[in-house]
Backbone as XML, in Angstrom:
<?xml version="1.0"?>
<chain id="A" units="angstrom">
  <residue number="1" name="MET">
    <atom name="N" x="20.982" y="21.365" z="5.241"/>
    <atom name="CA" x="19.748" y="21.459" z="4.799"/>
    <atom name="C" x="18.742" y="21.757" z="6.136"/>
  </residue>
  <residue number="2" name="SER">
    <atom name="N" x="17.750" y="22.508" z="5.762"/>
    <atom name="CA" x="16.856" y="23.373" z="6.687"/>
    <atom name="C" x="15.800" y="22.117" z="6.790"/>
  </residue>
  <residue number="3" name="ILE">
    <atom name="N" x="14.730" y="22.085" z="7.984"/>
    <atom name="CA" x="13.995" y="21.573" z="8.326"/>
    <atom name="C" x="12.888" y="22.155" z="7.746"/>
  </residue>
  <residue number="4" name="THR">
    <atom name="N" x="11.982" y="21.022" z="6.979"/>
    <atom name="CA" x="10.800" y="21.415" z="6.466"/>
    <atom name="C" x="9.574" y="20.817" z="7.094"/>
  </residue>
  <residue number="5" name="LEU">
    <atom name="N" x="8.264" y="21.293" z="6.851"/>
    <atom name="CA" x="7.143" y="21.023" z="7.531"/>
    <atom name="C" x="7.222" y="19.602" z="6.849"/>
  </residue>
  <residue number="6" name="LYS">
    <atom name="N" x="7.344" y="19.452" z="5.735"/>
    <atom name="CA" x="7.125" y="18.248" z="4.909"/>
    <atom name="C" x="7.929" y="16.975" z="5.405"/>
  </residue>
  <residue number="7" name="SER">
    <atom name="N" x="9.166" y="17.066" z="5.695"/>
    <atom name="CA" x="10.133" y="16.375" z="6.047"/>
    <atom name="C" x="9.924" y="16.121" z="7.793"/>
  </residue>
  <residue number="8" name="LEU">
    <atom name="N" x="9.544" y="17.045" z="8.469"/>
    <atom name="CA" x="9.007" y="16.761" z="9.579"/>
    <atom name="C" x="7.673" y="15.607" z="9.901"/>
  </residue>
  <residue number="9" name="VAL">
    <atom name="N" x="6.956" y="15.883" z="9.039"/>
    <atom name="CA" x="5.554" y="14.966" z="9.112"/>
    <atom name="C" x="6.231" y="13.560" z="8.398"/>
  </residue>
  <residue number="10" name="GLN">
    <atom name="N" x="6.718" y="13.550" z="7.533"/>
    <atom name="CA" x="7.596" y="12.244" z="6.724"/>
    <atom name="C" x="8.232" y="11.432" z="7.932"/>
  </residue>
  <residue number="11" name="ASN">
    <atom name="N" x="9.138" y="12.357" z="8.783"/>
    <atom name="CA" x="9.931" y="11.421" z="9.384"/>
    <atom name="C" x="9.434" y="10.908" z="10.623"/>
  </residue>
  <residue number="12" name="CYS">
    <atom name="N" x="8.196" y="11.859" z="11.096"/>
    <atom name="CA" x="7.692" y="11.527" z="12.681"/>
    <atom name="C" x="6.641" y="10.530" z="12.406"/>
  </residue>
  <residue number="13" name="LYS">
    <atom name="N" x="6.849" y="9.564" z="12.771"/>
    <atom name="CA" x="5.436" y="8.525" z="12.914"/>
    <atom name="C" x="4.427" y="9.023" z="13.330"/>
  </residue>
  <residue number="14" name="LEU">
    <atom name="N" x="4.341" y="9.565" z="14.445"/>
    <atom name="CA" x="3.139" y="10.112" z="15.062"/>
    <atom name="C" x="2.282" y="10.994" z="13.906"/>
  </residue>
  <residue number="15" name="LEU">
    <atom name="N" x="3.117" y="12.289" z="13.510"/>
    <atom name="CA" x="2.614" y="13.121" z="12.475"/>
    <atom name="C" x="2.129" y="12.321" z="11.392"/>
  </residue>
  <residue number="16" name="ASN">
    <atom name="N" x="2.880" y="11.462" z="10.713"/>
    <atom name="CA" x="2.551" y="10.897" z="9.839"/>
    <atom name="C" x="1.170" y="10.144" z="9.575"/>
  </residue>
  <residue number="17" name="SER">
    <atom name="N" x="1.242" y="9.189" z="11.012"/>
    <atom name="CA" x="-0.070" y="8.395" z="11.203"/>
    <atom name="C" x="-1.281" y="9.474" z="11.371"/>
  </residue>
  <residue number="18" name="LEU">
    <atom name="N" x="-1.066" y="10.357" z="11.880"/>
    <atom name="CA" x="-2.273" y="11.307" z="12.039"/>
    <atom name="C" x="-2.570" y="12.075" z="11.154"/>
  </residue>
  <residue number="19" name="LEU">
    <atom name="N" x="-1.849" y="12.546" z="10.157"/>
    <atom name="CA" x="-2.146" y="13.660" z="8.893"/>
    <atom name="C" x="-1.968" y="12.709" z="7.651"/>
  </residue>
  <residue number="20" name="THR">
    <atom name="N" x="-1.997" y="11.515" z="7.374"/>
    <atom name="CA" x="-2.045" y="10.735" z="6.174"/>
    <atom name="C" x="-3.530" y="10.349" z="6.145"/>
  </residue>
  <residue number="21" name="PRO">
    <atom name="N" x="-4.165" y="10.228" z="6.917"/>
    <atom name="CA" x="-6.001" y="9.833" z="6.607"/>
    <atom name="C" x="-6.541" y="11.355" z="6.348"/>
  </residue>
  <residue number="22" name="VAL">
    <atom name="N" x="-5.968" y="12.389" z="7.130"/>
    <atom name="CA" x="-6.610" y="13.593" z="6.964"/>
    <atom name="C" x="-6.256" y="13.952" z="5.201"/>
  </residue>
  <residue number="23" name="ALA">
    <atom name="N" x="-5.131" y="13.828" z="5.004"/>
    <atom name="CA" x="-4.784" y="14.172" z="3.597"/>
    <atom name="C" x="-5.238" y="13.411" z="2.639"/>
  </residue>
  <residue number="24" name="LYS">
    <atom name="N" x="-5.625" y="12.273" z="2.785"/>
    <atom name="CA" x="-6.407" y="11.225" z="1.554"/>
    <atom name="C" x="-7.937" y="11.785" z="1.652"/>
  </residue>
  <residue number="25" name="VAL">
    <atom name="N" x="-8.412" y="12.106" z="3.023"/>
    <atom name="CA" x="-10.022" y="12.356" z="2.814"/>
    <atom name="C" x="-9.992" y="13.947" z="2.334"/>
  </residue>
  <residue number="26" name="TYR">
    <atom name="N" x="-8.924" y="14.914" z="2.780"/>
    <atom name="CA" x="-9.063" y="15.988" z="1.528"/>
    <atom name="C" x="-9.007" y="15.737" z="0.140"/>
  </residue>
  <residue number="27" name="SER">
    <atom name="N" x="-8.077" y="14.925" z="-0.226"/>
    <atom name="CA" x="-7.561" y="15.035" z="-1.565"/>
    <atom name="C" x="-9.033" y="14.255" z="-2.310"/>
  </residue>
  <residue number="28" name="SER">
    <atom name="N" x="-9.722" y="13.714" z="-1.567"/>
    <atom name="CA" x="-10.903" y="12.826" z="-2.220"/>
    <atom name="C" x="-12.158" y="13.921" z="-2.237"/>
  </residue>
  <residue number="29" name="ALA">
    <atom name="N" x="-12.083" y="14.575" z="-1.069"/>
    <atom name="CA" x="-13.125" y="15.352" z="-1.198"/>
    <atom name="C" x="-12.861" y="16.716" z="-2.219"/>
  </residue>
  <residue number="30" name="ALA">
    <atom name="N" x="-11.543" y="17.061" z="-2.848"/>
    <atom name="CA" x="-11.554" y="17.979" z="-3.494"/>
    <atom name="C" x="-12.022" y="17.991" z="-4.667"/>
  </residue>
  <residue number="31" name="GLY">
    <atom name="N" x="-12.129" y="16.429" z="-5.222"/>
    <atom name="CA" x="-13.064" y="16.448" z="-6.539"/>
    <atom name="C" x="-12.363" y="16.461" z="-8.121"/>
  </residue>
  <residue number="32" name="TYR">
    <atom name="N" x="-10.905" y="16.614" z="-7.771"/>
    <atom name="CA" x="-10.286" y="16.577" z="-8.976"/>
    <atom name="C" x="-10.004" y="15.070" z="-9.577"/>
  </residue>
  <residue number="33" name="GLN">
    <atom name="N" x="-10.106" y="14.216" z="-8.871"/>
    <atom name="CA" x="-9.780" y="12.789" z="-9.398"/>
    <atom name="C" x="-11.228" y="12.438" z="-9.951"/>
  </residue>
  <residue number="34" name="LYS">
    <atom name="N" x="-12.161" y="12.638" z="-9.777"/>
    <atom name="CA" x="-13.315" y="12.442" z="-10.099"/>
    <atom name="C" x="-13.578" y="12.801" z="-11.548"/>
  </residue>
  <residue number="35" name="ILE">
    <atom name="N" x="-12.946" y="13.841" z="-12.185"/>
    <atom name="CA" x="-12.933" y="14.073" z="-13.314"/>
    <atom name="C" x="-11.841" y="13.687" z="-14.072"/>
  </residue>
  <residue number="36" name="GLY">
    <atom name="N" x="-11.010" y="12.734" z="-13.510"/>
    <atom name="CA" x="-9.937" y="12.315" z="-14.159"/>
    <atom name="C" x="-8.607" y="12.950" z="-13.991"/>
  </residue>
  <residue number="37" name="LEU">
    <atom name="N" x="-8.477" y="13.860" z="-13.372"/>
    <atom name="CA" x="-7.105" y="14.734" z="-13.198"/>
    <atom name="C" x="-6.182" y="14.372" z="-11.992"/>
  </residue>
  <residue number="38" name="ARG">
    <atom name="N" x="-5.075" y="14.649" z="-12.404"/>
    <atom name="CA" x="-4.298" y="14.353" z="-11.324"/>
    <atom name="C" x="-3.401" y="15.640" z="-10.562"/>
  </residue>
  <residue number="39" name="TYR">
    <atom name="N" x="-3.010" y="15.638" z="-9.341"/>
    <atom name="CA" x="-3.020" y="16.617" z="-8.594"/>
    <atom name="C" x="-1.648" y="17.765" z="-9.336"/>
  </residue>
  <residue number="40" name="ASP">
    <atom name="N" x="-0.677" y="17.508" z="-10.348"/>
    <atom name="CA" x="-0.175" y="18.025" z="-11.123"/>
    <atom name="C" x="-0.820" y="18.800" z="-12.191"/>
  </residue>
  <residue number="41" name="ASP">
    <atom name="N" x="-1.974" y="18.161" z="-12.506"/>
    <atom name="CA" x="-2.846" y="18.721" z="-13.608"/>
    <atom name="C" x="-3.244" y="20.189" z="-13.043"/>
  </residue>
  <residue number="42" name="LEU">
    <atom name="N" x="-3.451" y="20.626" z="-11.635"/>
    <atom name="CA" x="-4.287" y="21.618" z="-11.587"/>
    <atom name="C" x="-2.997" y="22.453" z="-11.160"/>
  </residue>
  <residue number="43" name="ILE">
    <atom name="N" x="-1.792" y="22.723" z="-11.566"/>
    <atom name="CA" x="-0.894" y="23.584" z="-11.327"/>
    <atom name="C" x="-1.214" y="24.682" z="-12.330"/>
  </residue>
  <residue number="44" name="ALA">
    <atom name="N" x="-1.472" y="26.118" z="-12.268"/>
    <atom name="CA" x="-1.591" y="27.176" z="-13.386"/>
    <atom name="C" x="-0.221" y="26.889" z="-14.198"/>
  </residue>
  <residue number="45" name="GLU">
    <atom name="N" x="-0.466" y="27.235" z="-15.521"/>
    <atom name="CA" x="0.541" y="27.430" z="-16.520"/>
    <atom name="C" x="1.038" y="28.723" z="-16.679"/>
  </residue>
  <residue number="46" name="GLU">
    <atom name="N" x="0.516" y="29.722" z="-16.001"/>
    <atom name="CA" x="0.825" y="31.042" z="-16.716"/>
    <atom name="C" x="2.293" y="31.623" z="-16.024"/>
  </residue>
  <residue number="47" name="SER">
    <atom name="N" x="2.873" y="30.831" z="-15.109"/>
    <atom name="CA" x="4.310" y="31.637" z="-14.640"/>
    <atom name="C" x="5.290" y="30.889" z="-15.565"/>
  </residue>
  <residue number="48" name="GLU">
    <atom name="N" x="6.480" y="31.626" z="-15.782"/>
    <atom name="CA" x="7.214" y="31.199" z="-16.624"/>
    <atom name="C" x="8.134" y="30.211" z="-15.979"/>
  </residue>
  <residue number="49" name="LEU">
    <atom name="N" x="8.104" y="29.881" z="-14.827"/>
    <atom name="CA" x="8.608" y="28.548" z="-14.525"/>
    <atom name="C" x="7.910" y="27.249" z="-14.836"/>
  </residue>
  <residue number="50" name="VAL">
    <atom name="N" x="6.359" y="27.462" z="-14.642"/>
    <atom name="CA" x="6.036" y="26.223" z="-15.104"/>
    <atom name="C" x="5.930" y="26.109" z="-16.461"/>
  </residue>
  <residue number="51" name="GLN">
    <atom name="N" x="5.522" y="27.209" z="-17.066"/>
    <atom name="CA" x="5.818" y="26.925" z="-18.496"/>
    <atom name="C" x="7.171" y="26.281" z="-19.148"/>
  </residue>
  <residue number="52" name="GLU">
    <atom name="N" x="8.339" y="26.438" z="-18.509"/>
    <atom name="CA" x="9.644" y="25.846" z="-18.682"/>
    <atom name="C" x="9.395" y="24.445" z="-18.180"/>
  </residue>
  <residue number="53" name="ALA">
    <atom name="N" x="9.032" y="24.383" z="-17.141"/>
    <atom name="CA" x="9.104" y="23.072" z="-16.708"/>
    <atom name="C" x="8.169" y="22.109" z="-17.561"/>
  </residue>
  <residue number="54" name="LEU">
    <atom name="N" x="6.984" y="22.668" z="-18.255"/>
    <atom name="CA" x="6.381" y="21.949" z="-19.238"/>
    <atom name="C" x="6.882" y="21.602" z="-20.611"/>
  </residue>
  <residue number="55" name="ARG">
    <atom name="N" x="7.942" y="22.529" z="-20.855"/>
    <atom name="CA" x="8.544" y="22.340" z="-21.949"/>
    <atom name="C" x="9.518" y="21.118" z="-21.880"/>
  </residue>
  <residue number="56" name="ARG">
    <atom name="N" x="10.007" y="21.147" z="-20.745"/>
    <atom name="CA" x="11.220" y="19.923" z="-20.357"/>
    <atom name="C" x="10.367" y="18.811" z="-20.249"/>
  </residue>
  <residue number="57" name="LEU">
    <atom name="N" x="9.235" y="18.476" z="-19.805"/>
    <atom name="CA" x="8.218" y="17.249" z="-19.739"/>
    <atom name="C" x="8.161" y="16.837" z="-21.092"/>
  </residue>
  <residue number="58" name="GLU">
    <atom name="N" x="7.725" y="17.942" z="-22.229"/>
    <atom name="CA" x="7.582" y="17.402" z="-23.204"/>
    <atom name="C" x="8.686" y="16.555" z="-24.167"/>
  </residue>
  <residue number="59" name="ILE">
    <atom name="N" x="9.986" y="17.358" z="-23.773"/>
    <atom name="CA" x="11.129" y="16.338" z="-24.223"/>
    <atom name="C" x="11.368" y="15.689" z="-23.903"/>
  </residue>
  <residue number="60" name="ALA">
    <atom name="N" x="11.514" y="15.125" z="-22.244"/>
    <atom name="CA" x="11.752" y="14.101" z="-21.858"/>
    <atom name="C" x="10.646" y="13.021" z="-21.985"/>
  </residue>
  <residue number="61" name="GLU">
    <atom name="N" x="9.247" y="13.222" z="-21.465"/>
    <atom name="CA" x="8.225" y="12.140" z="-21.657"/>
    <atom name="C" x="7.191" y="12.978" z="-22.407"/>
  </residue>
  <residue number="62" name="PRO">
    <atom name="N" x="7.209" y="12.927" z="-23.647"/>
    <atom name="CA" x="6.224" y="13.448" z="-24.587"/>
    <atom name="C" x="4.934" y="12.640" z="-24.247"/>
  </residue>
  <residue number="63" name="ARG">
    <atom name="N" x="4.944" y="11.358" z="-23.945"/>
    <atom name="CA" x="3.659" y="10.515" z="-23.586"/>
    <atom name="C" x="2.721" y="11.203" z="-22.381"/>
  </residue>
  <residue number="64" name="GLU">
    <atom name="N" x="3.668" y="11.438" z="-21.236"/>
    <atom name="CA" x="3.322" y="12.092" z="-20.203"/>
    <atom name="C" x="2.376" y="13.454" z="-20.382"/>
  </residue>
  <residue number="65" name="ALA">
    <atom name="N" x="3.019" y="14.454" z="-21.308"/>
    <atom name="CA" x="2.777" y="15.351" z="-21.668"/>
    <atom name="C" x="1.357" y="15.699" z="-22.399"/>
  </residue>
  <residue number="66" name="TYR">
    <atom name="N" x="1.341" y="14.274" z="-23.362"/>
    <atom name="CA" x="0.147" y="14.230" z="-24.256"/>
    <atom name="C" x="-1.100" y="13.594" z="-23.175"/>
  </residue>
  <residue number="67" name="ASP">
    <atom name="N" x="-0.806" y="13.017" z="-22.264"/>
    <atom name="CA" x="-1.681" y="12.275" z="-21.114"/>
    <atom name="C" x="-2.382" y="13.635" z="-20.272"/>
  </residue>
  <residue number="68" name="ARG">
    <atom name="N" x="-1.516" y="14.394" z="-20.377"/>
    <atom name="CA" x="-1.853" y="15.910" z="-19.328"/>
    <atom name="C" x="-2.705" y="16.354" z="-20.093"/>
  </residue>
  <residue number="69" name="ALA">
    <atom name="N" x="-2.464" y="16.819" z="-21.884"/>
    <atom name="CA" x="-3.436" y="17.594" z="-22.354"/>
    <atom name="C" x="-4.940" y="16.693" z="-22.326"/>
  </residue>
  <residue number="70" name="TYR">
    <atom name="N" x="-4.650" y="15.395" z="-22.318"/>
    <atom name="CA" x="-6.000" y="14.831" z="-22.860"/>
    <atom name="C" x="-6.666" y="14.934" z="-21.405"/>
  </residue>
  <residue number="71" name="ARG">
    <atom name="N" x="-6.112" y="14.802" z="-19.887"/>
    <atom name="CA" x="-6.916" y="14.774" z="-19.166"/>
    <atom name="C" x="-7.525" y="15.883" z="-18.786"/>
  </residue>
  <residue number="72" name="ILE">
    <atom name="N" x="-6.667" y="17.066" z="-19.284"/>
    <atom name="CA" x="-7.487" y="18.454" z="-18.869"/>
    <atom name="C" x="-8.797" y="18.621" z="-19.753"/>
  </residue>
  <residue number="73" name="ARG">
    <atom name="N" x="-8.317" y="18.249" z="-21.129"/>
    <atom name="CA" x="-9.605" y="18.269" z="-22.035"/>
    <atom name="C" x="-11.038" y="17.205" z="-21.442"/>
  </residue>
  <residue number="74" name="VAL">
    <atom name="N" x="-10.543" y="16.182" z="-21.227"/>
    <atom name="CA" x="-12.034" y="15.201" z="-20.619"/>
    <atom name="C" x="-12.391" y="15.956" z="-19.214"/>
  </residue>
  <residue number="75" name="ALA">
    <atom name="N" x="-11.495" y="16.807" z="-18.375"/>
    <atom name="CA" x="-12.145" y="17.405" z="-17.262"/>
    <atom name="C" x="-12.728" y="18.312" z="-17.876"/>
  </residue>
  <residue number="76" name="GLN">
    <atom name="N" x="-12.532" y="19.403" z="-18.824"/>
    <atom name="CA" x="-13.084" y="20.451" z="-19.298"/>
    <atom name="C" x="-14.435" y="20.035" z="-20.005"/>
  </residue>
  <residue number="77" name="GLN">
    <atom name="N" x="-14.577" y="18.515" z="-20.260"/>
    <atom name="CA" x="-15.740" y="18.183" z="-20.839"/>
    <atom name="C" x="-16.691" y="17.891" z="-19.942"/>
  </residue>
  <residue number="78" name="CYS">
    <atom name="N" x="-16.340" y="17.307" z="-19.023"/>
    <atom name="CA" x="-17.023" y="16.709" z="-17.375"/>
    <atom name="C" x="-17.471" y="18.157" z="-17.106"/>
  </residue>
  <residue number="79" name="SER">
    <atom name="N" x="-16.761" y="19.274" z="-16.964"/>
    <atom name="CA" x="-17.088" y="20.595" z="-16.222"/>
    <atom name="C" x="-18.222" y="21.108" z="-17.111"/>
  </residue>
  <residue number="80" name="LEU">
    <atom name="N" x="-18.138" y="21.264" z="-18.521"/>
    <atom name="CA" x="-19.014" y="21.706" z="-19.326"/>
    <atom name="C" x="-20.569" y="20.920" z="-19.290"/>
  </residue>
  <residue number="81" name="THR">
    <atom name="N" x="-20.423" y="19.564" z="-19.019"/>
    <atom name="CA" x="-21.632" y="18.963" z="-18.949"/>
    <atom name="C" x="-22.317" y="18.617" z="-17.695"/>
  </residue>
  <residue number="82" name="HIS">
    <atom name="N" x="-21.534" y="19.222" z="-16.767"/>
    <atom name="CA" x="-21.793" y="19.010" z="-15.363"/>
    <atom name="C" x="-21.971" y="17.595" z="-14.907"/>
  </residue>
  <residue number="83" name="THR">
    <atom name="N" x="-20.912" y="16.516" z="-15.351"/>
    <atom name="CA" x="-20.850" y="15.485" z="-14.873"/>
    <atom name="C" x="-19.461" y="14.793" z="-14.233"/>
  </residue>
  <residue number="84" name="LEU">
    <atom name="N" x="-19.648" y="13.792" z="-13.962"/>
    <atom name="CA" x="-18.276" y="13.186" z="-13.383"/>
    <atom name="C" x="-18.086" y="11.858" z="-13.927"/>
  </residue>
  <residue number="85" name="LEU">
    <atom name="N" x="-16.912" y="11.354" z="-14.075"/>
    <atom name="CA" x="-16.345" y="10.519" z="-15.247"/>
    <atom name="C" x="-17.336" y="9.062" z="-14.310"/>
  </residue>
  <residue number="86" name="PRO">
    <atom name="N" x="-17.269" y="8.004" z="-15.118"/>
    <atom name="CA" x="-17.784" y="6.803" z="-14.491"/>
    <atom name="C" x="-16.532" y="6.237" z="-13.271"/>
  </residue>
  <residue number="87" name="LYS">
    <atom name="N" x="-16.942" y="5.781" z="-12.214"/>
    <atom name="CA" x="-16.229" y="5.394" z="-11.010"/>
    <atom name="C" x="-14.733" y="4.804" z="-11.654"/>
  </residue>
  <residue number="88" name="ASP">
    <atom name="N" x="-14.862" y="3.668" z="-12.604"/>
    <atom name="CA" x="-13.759" y="3.158" z="-12.781"/>
    <atom name="C" x="-12.832" y="3.841" z="-13.571"/>
  </residue>
  <residue number="89" name="GLN">
    <atom name="N" x="-12.867" y="5.044" z="-14.175"/>
    <atom name="CA" x="-12.124" y="6.238" z="-14.731"/>
    <atom name="C" x="-11.429" y="7.298" z="-13.788"/>
  </residue>
  <residue number="90" name="TRP">
    <atom name="N" x="-12.101" y="7.120" z="-12.902"/>
    <atom name="CA" x="-11.351" y="8.118" z="-11.499"/>
    <atom name="C" x="-9.935" y="7.676" z="-11.429"/>
  </residue>
  <residue number="91" name="VAL">
    <atom name="N" x="-9.362" y="8.921" z="-11.111"/>
    <atom name="CA" x="-7.706" y="8.683" z="-10.666"/>
    <atom name="C" x="-7.673" y="8.362" z="-9.382"/>
  </residue>
  <residue number="92" name="THR">
    <atom name="N" x="-7.191" y="7.290" z="-8.927"/>
    <atom name="CA" x="-6.851" y="6.669" z="-7.722"/>
    <atom name="C" x="-5.568" y="7.376" z="-6.933"/>
  </residue>
  <residue number="93" name="PRO">
    <atom name="N" x="-5.680" y="7.231" z="-5.944"/>
    <atom name="CA" x="-4.242" y="7.843" z="-5.347"/>
    <atom name="C" x="-3.452" y="6.945" z="-5.756"/>
  </residue>
  <residue number="94" name="GLU">
    <atom name="N" x="-3.158" y="5.852" z="-5.822"/>
    <atom name="CA" x="-2.071" y="5.079" z="-6.543"/>
    <atom name="C" x="-1.193" y="5.607" z="-7.773"/>
  </residue>
  <residue number="95" name="THR">
    <atom name="N" x="-2.177" y="6.123" z="-8.664"/>
    <atom name="CA" x="-2.142" y="6.336" z="-9.804"/>
    <atom name="C" x="-1.623" y="7.991" z="-9.766"/>
  </residue>
  <residue number="96" name="ASP">
    <atom name="N" x="-2.038" y="8.861" z="-8.593"/>
    <atom name="CA" x="-1.877" y="10.211" z="-8.489"/>
    <atom name="C" x="-0.840" y="10.483" z="-8.254"/>
  </residue>
  <residue number="97" name="LYS">
    <atom name="N" x="0.278" y="10.417" z="-9.200"/>
    <atom name="CA" x="1.543" y="10.638" z="-8.891"/>
    <atom name="C" x="2.253" y="11.833" z="-9.464"/>
  </residue>
  <residue number="98" name="ARG">
    <atom name="N" x="3.138" y="12.546" z="-8.848"/>
    <atom name="CA" x="3.665" y="14.001" z="-8.804"/>
    <atom name="C" x="4.661" y="13.688" z="-10.271"/>
  </residue>
  <residue number="99" name="TYR">
    <atom name="N" x="4.037" y="13.965" z="-11.445"/>
    <atom name="CA" x="5.068" y="13.919" z="-12.734"/>
    <atom name="C" x="5.601" y="15.186" z="-12.989"/>
  </residue>
  <residue number="100" name="LEU">
    <atom name="N" x="5.239" y="16.248" z="-12.348"/>
    <atom name="CA" x="5.564" y="17.525" z="-13.103"/>
    <atom name="C" x="6.365" y="18.386" z="-12.062"/>
  </residue>
  <residue number="101" name="GLN">
    <atom name="N" x="6.095" y="17.881" z="-10.567"/>
    <atom name="CA" x="6.832" y="18.887" z="-9.553"/>
    <atom name="C" x="8.254" y="18.572" z="-9.543"/>
  </residue>
  <residue number="102" name="PRO">
    <atom name="N" x="9.137" y="17.723" z="-10.129"/>
    <atom name="CA" x="10.705" y="17.374" z="-10.160"/>
    <atom name="C" x="11.075" y="18.526" z="-11.205"/>
  </residue>
  <residue number="103" name="TYR">
    <atom name="N" x="10.294" y="18.299" z="-12.301"/>
    <atom name="CA" x="10.797" y="19.511" z="-13.363"/>
    <atom name="C" x="10.466" y="20.871" z="-12.684"/>
  </residue>
  <residue number="104" name="ILE">
    <atom name="N" x="9.436" y="21.283" z="-11.986"/>
    <atom name="CA" x="9.260" y="22.700" z="-11.386"/>
    <atom name="C" x="10.512" y="22.551" z="-10.712"/>
  </residue>
  <residue number="105" name="ASP">
    <atom name="N" x="10.810" y="21.474" z="-9.603"/>
    <atom name="CA" x="11.739" y="21.854" z="-8.480"/>
    <atom name="C" x="13.251" y="22.188" z="-9.213"/>
  </residue>
  <residue number="106" name="GLN">
    <atom name="N" x="13.895" y="21.504" z="-10.407"/>
    <atom name="CA" x="14.857" y="21.478" z="-11.211"/>
    <atom name="C" x="14.778" y="23.098" z="-11.927"/>
  </residue>
  <residue number="107" name="VAL">
    <atom name="N" x="13.682" y="23.517" z="-12.249"/>
    <atom name="CA" x="13.475" y="24.983" z="-12.999"/>
    <atom name="C" x="13.904" y="25.895" z="-12.050"/>
  </residue>
  <residue number="108" name="ALA">
    <atom name="N" x="13.113" y="25.912" z="-11.129"/>
    <atom name="CA" x="13.028" y="26.963" z="-9.726"/>
    <atom name="C" x="14.516" y="26.908" z="-9.102"/>
  </residue>
  <residue number="109" name="ALA">
    <atom name="N" x="15.306" y="25.928" z="-9.231"/>
    <atom name="CA" x="16.722" y="25.888" z="-8.807"/>
    <atom name="C" x="17.702" y="26.428" z="-9.532"/>
  </residue>
  <residue number="110" name="GLU">
    <atom name="N" x="17.464" y="26.587" z="-10.972"/>
    <atom name="CA" x="18.024" y="27.067" z="-12.058"/>
    <atom name="C" x="18.026" y="28.202" z="-12.003"/>
  </residue>
  <residue number="111" name="PHE">
    <atom name="N" x="16.615" y="28.925" z="-11.929"/>
    <atom name="CA" x="16.011" y="30.185" z="-11.918"/>
    <atom name="C" x="17.318" y="31.052" z="-10.714"/>
  </residue>
  <residue number="112" name="ALA">
    <atom name="N" x="16.807" y="30.216" z="-9.446"/>
    <atom name="CA" x="17.515" y="30.655" z="-8.304"/>
    <atom name="C" x="19.036" y="31.175" z="-8.750"/>
  </residue>
  <residue number="113" name="GLU">
    <atom name="N" x="19.702" y="30.171" z="-9.209"/>
    <atom name="CA" x="21.021" y="30.173" z="-9.357"/>
    <atom name="C" x="21.375" y="31.444" z="-10.473"/>
  </residue>
  <residue number="114" name="ARG">
    <atom name="N" x="20.598" y="31.167" z="-11.468"/>
    <atom name="CA" x="20.637" y="32.371" z="-12.341"/>
    <atom name="C" x="20.652" y="33.542" z="-11.672"/>
  </residue>
  <residue number="115" name="GLY">
    <atom name="N" x="19.528" y="33.831" z="-11.042"/>
    <atom name="CA" x="19.480" y="35.225" z="-10.341"/>
    <atom name="C" x="20.727" y="35.348" z="-8.991"/>
  </residue>
  <residue number="116" name="ASP">
    <atom name="N" x="21.005" y="34.550" z="-8.844"/>
    <atom name="CA" x="22.258" y="34.511" z="-7.685"/>
    <atom name="C" x="23.456" y="35.054" z="-8.675"/>
  </residue>
  <residue number="117" name="PHE">
    <atom name="N" x="23.697" y="34.745" z="-9.682"/>
    <atom name="CA" x="24.805" y="34.904" z="-10.745"/>
    <atom name="C" x="24.651" y="36.421" z="-11.429"/>
  </residue>
  <residue number="118" name="ASP">
    <atom name="N" x="23.389" y="36.874" z="-11.357"/>
    <atom name="CA" x="22.927" y="38.241" z="-11.831"/>
    <atom name="C" x="23.000" y="39.065" z="-11.360"/>
  </residue>
  <residue number="119" name="ASN">
    <atom name="N" x="23.007" y="38.869" z="-9.740"/>
    <atom name="CA" x="23.489" y="39.950" z="-8.763"/>
    <atom name="C" x="24.515" y="39.608" z="-8.013"/>
  </residue>
  <residue number="120" name="ILE">
    <atom name="N" x="25.702" y="38.913" z="-8.637"/>
    <atom name="CA" x="26.901" y="39.171" z="-8.066"/>
    <atom name="C" x="27.472" y="40.478" z="-8.039"/>
  </residue>
  <residue number="121" name="LYS">
    <atom name="N" x="28.508" y="40.715" z="-7.175"/>
    <atom name="CA" x="29.460" y="41.892" z="-7.203"/>
    <atom name="C" x="30.564" y="41.886" z="-7.608"/>
  </residue>
  <residue number="122" name="VAL">
    <atom name="N" x="30.976" y="42.509" z="-8.512"/>
    <atom name="CA" x="32.590" y="42.146" z="-8.757"/>
    <atom name="C" x="33.469" y="43.060" z="-8.210"/>
  </residue>
  <residue number="123" name="VAL">
    <atom name="N" x="34.354" y="42.893" z="-7.269"/>
    <atom name="CA" x="35.096" y="43.694" z="-6.555"/>
    <atom name="C" x="36.496" y="44.050" z="-7.203"/>
  </residue>
  <residue number="124" name="PRO">
    <atom name="N" x="36.725" y="44.942" z="-7.874"/>
    <atom name="CA" x="38.281" y="45.102" z="-8.180"/>
    <atom name="C" x="39.217" y="45.087" z="-7.844"/>
  </residue>
  <residue number="125" name="ARG">
    <atom name="N" x="40.246" y="44.153" z="-7.766"/>
    <atom name="CA" x="41.752" y="44.375" z="-7.015"/>
    <atom name="C" x="42.666" y="45.239" z="-7.440"/>
  </residue>
  <residue number="126" name="HIS">
    <atom name="N" x="43.051" y="46.192" z="-6.741"/>
    <atom name="CA" x="44.072" y="47.010" z="-7.102"/>
    <atom name="C" x="45.373" y="46.794" z="-6.663"/>
  </residue>
</chain>
């Protein structure tokens, strides 16, 4: 298994204690939580990978898929009217959980595996 920046930061107490407050300030400054969106609601749906992940989300967790569509519509309405939601309706960091990312990771692994098998070279034995 390779070392990633994410695993390095999560496993190093010093880096984790330094970067966690910065990440919290950044996510609150981004403003998407103030219009009712979660982080995974911001992922663009144009790619084939994300569309497949959304299809699987709809099958596995239909309520979560419905909630996603509702949050996006509420955010569009807030954008149209140039308003923010009342503070009690903002998404908190505790409720801003990654619900779509596991499906995206699963689909990406399957696409990569499919690509590996599509590019396999068969060597005939004589």
